[in-house]
C-alpha positions as CSV (number, residue, x, y, z in Angstrom):
1,M,-123.7,184.3,-82.1
2,A,-120.8,184.3,-84.4
3,N,-117.6,181.7,-84.9
4,Y,-114.4,182.0,-85.2
5,G,-111.8,180.4,-86.1
6,P,-107.7,180.0,-86.3
7,D,-107.4,182.9,-89.3
8,D,-109.3,185.5,-86.8
9,G,-106.6,185.3,-84.1
10,I,-104.2,187.4,-83.7
11,L,-101.6,187.2,-80.9
12,T,-99.2,190.1,-79.9
13,Y,-96.2,190.3,-77.8
14,A,-94.9,193.5,-76.8
15,T,-96.7,195.4,-78.8
16,K,-95.2,193.1,-82.3
17,D,-97.6,191.3,-83.8
18,M,-96.4,187.9,-84.3
19,T,-99.3,185.7,-85.9
20,N,-97.5,184.5,-88.3
21,Q,-94.8,183.1,-86.5
22,I,-96.8,180.8,-84.8
23,T,-98.0,177.7,-86.3
24,T,-97.7,174.2,-84.0
25,T,-98.8,175.9,-80.8
26,L,-101.8,177.6,-80.9
27,P,-102.7,180.0,-77.5
28,A,-104.7,178.5,-74.8
29,V,-105.8,180.1,-71.8
30,E,-106.9,178.8,-69.0
31,Q,-108.3,180.3,-65.8
32,A,-108.8,178.2,-62.9
33,N,-110.4,179.9,-59.8
34,E,-108.1,178.8,-57.0
35,T,-110.3,176.9,-54.0
36,D,-109.9,175.7,-50.2
37,D,-111.7,173.1,-48.0
38,F,-114.5,174.9,-46.6
39,T,-116.4,171.7,-45.5
40,P,-117.5,171.9,-41.6
41,L,-116.5,169.2,-39.0
42,G,-119.1,166.0,-39.1
43,S,-120.1,166.8,-42.7
44,A,-120.6,164.2,-45.3
45,I,-120.6,166.5,-48.1
46,Q,-117.2,168.1,-49.2
47,R,-116.9,171.9,-50.0
48,Q,-115.1,174.5,-51.2
49,I,-115.0,178.3,-51.1
50,Y,-113.1,180.4,-53.4
51,T,-109.3,181.6,-52.1
52,G,-109.7,185.2,-54.4
53,L,-106.9,183.9,-56.4
54,T,-107.3,182.9,-60.1
55,D,-104.5,181.3,-62.1
56,Y,-103.8,182.0,-65.3
57,G,-100.5,179.2,-65.4
58,Q,-98.8,179.1,-68.6
59,I,-99.2,180.1,-72.6
60,P,-97.4,178.3,-75.0
61,V,-96.8,179.2,-78.2
62,G,-94.7,177.6,-81.1
63,G,-94.0,177.5,-85.1
64,P,-90.7,177.9,-87.4
65,F,-87.6,179.8,-86.1
66,D,-87.0,183.3,-87.9
67,D,-84.1,185.3,-86.9
68,T,-85.1,188.5,-88.3
69,A,-83.5,191.2,-86.8
70,T,-86.7,192.8,-84.6
71,T,-89.8,191.0,-85.5
72,G,-88.8,187.4,-85.7
73,S,-89.4,184.6,-83.3
74,D,-85.9,184.8,-82.1
75,A,-85.4,188.4,-82.0
76,V,-89.0,189.1,-79.7
77,F,-89.0,185.9,-77.6
78,G,-85.6,184.5,-77.5
79,G,-84.7,188.1,-76.9
80,A,-86.7,188.3,-73.9
81,A,-86.0,185.3,-72.6
82,R,-82.4,186.3,-72.8
83,A,-82.8,189.6,-71.3
84,K,-85.4,188.7,-68.7
85,T,-87.7,191.4,-69.3
86,Y,-91.7,191.6,-69.6
87,G,-93.9,193.1,-72.4
88,A,-98.2,192.9,-72.8
89,L,-99.5,190.0,-73.9
90,V,-102.7,190.5,-76.7
91,I,-104.7,188.1,-77.7
92,T,-107.7,188.6,-80.3
93,W,-110.1,185.7,-80.6
94,G,-111.9,187.6,-83.2
95,G,-114.4,189.8,-83.9
96,A,-113.5,192.6,-81.2
97,K,-113.3,190.2,-77.9
98,T,-109.5,190.0,-76.2
99,T,-107.8,189.1,-73.8
100,T,-104.6,191.5,-72.5
101,F,-102.0,190.0,-70.3
102,S,-100.0,193.6,-69.4
103,Q,-96.8,191.9,-67.8
104,V,-95.7,188.5,-69.4
105,G,-92.4,186.8,-69.1
106,I,-91.0,183.9,-71.6
107,A,-90.2,181.3,-68.6
108,N,-88.8,178.9,-71.7
109,Y,-87.5,179.6,-75.0
110,K,-86.8,176.7,-77.1
111,R,-85.0,176.6,-80.7
112,A,-85.1,173.1,-82.2
113,I,-83.2,171.1,-85.1
114,T,-85.6,168.5,-86.2
115,K,-84.7,165.9,-88.7
116,G,-87.2,166.3,-91.6
117,N,-88.7,169.9,-90.4
118,I,-87.5,172.9,-90.7
119,N,-86.2,174.4,-87.0
120,G,-88.8,175.4,-84.9
121,Y,-89.2,177.4,-81.4
122,E,-91.4,177.6,-78.4
123,A,-92.0,180.0,-76.2
124,V,-93.5,179.7,-72.6
125,M,-95.0,182.5,-71.0
126,F,-95.7,183.6,-67.6
127,L,-97.7,186.8,-66.0
128,G,-95.1,188.9,-64.6
129,P,-95.7,190.8,-61.1
130,G,-98.0,193.9,-61.4
131,C,-99.2,191.6,-64.1
132,T,-103.0,192.8,-64.6
133,V,-105.5,190.8,-67.3
134,T,-108.6,192.5,-69.1
135,E,-111.1,190.9,-70.7
136,A,-112.9,193.1,-74.1
């Protein structure tokens, strides 16, 4: 069994490697299988059943603000937020293990000036219409 750390992770969005632009918020992918109550009348034990829906929630990333024309955090994440466009998100966890989301939009993009720190950004991504999720 191999163990991996932050040095092994890679994140690309809209075919751009954004790994070096993410420092404060690491991507977290949460998979929640939706359930519904399936308790028979008169039962003392509550039961659940899968609905068939999976919720991946929103995926936050953040780091230093970078205004480089085509590869900076503002151009890639901020540009997608302003244009309301979608891009593929690929997270490499280590080795050959990847999670690919085919249609991801930016729900929230924030730039901040903070006393005592360099300027930063935060982007919160969501799964768009027609998005497929592939684990490899």
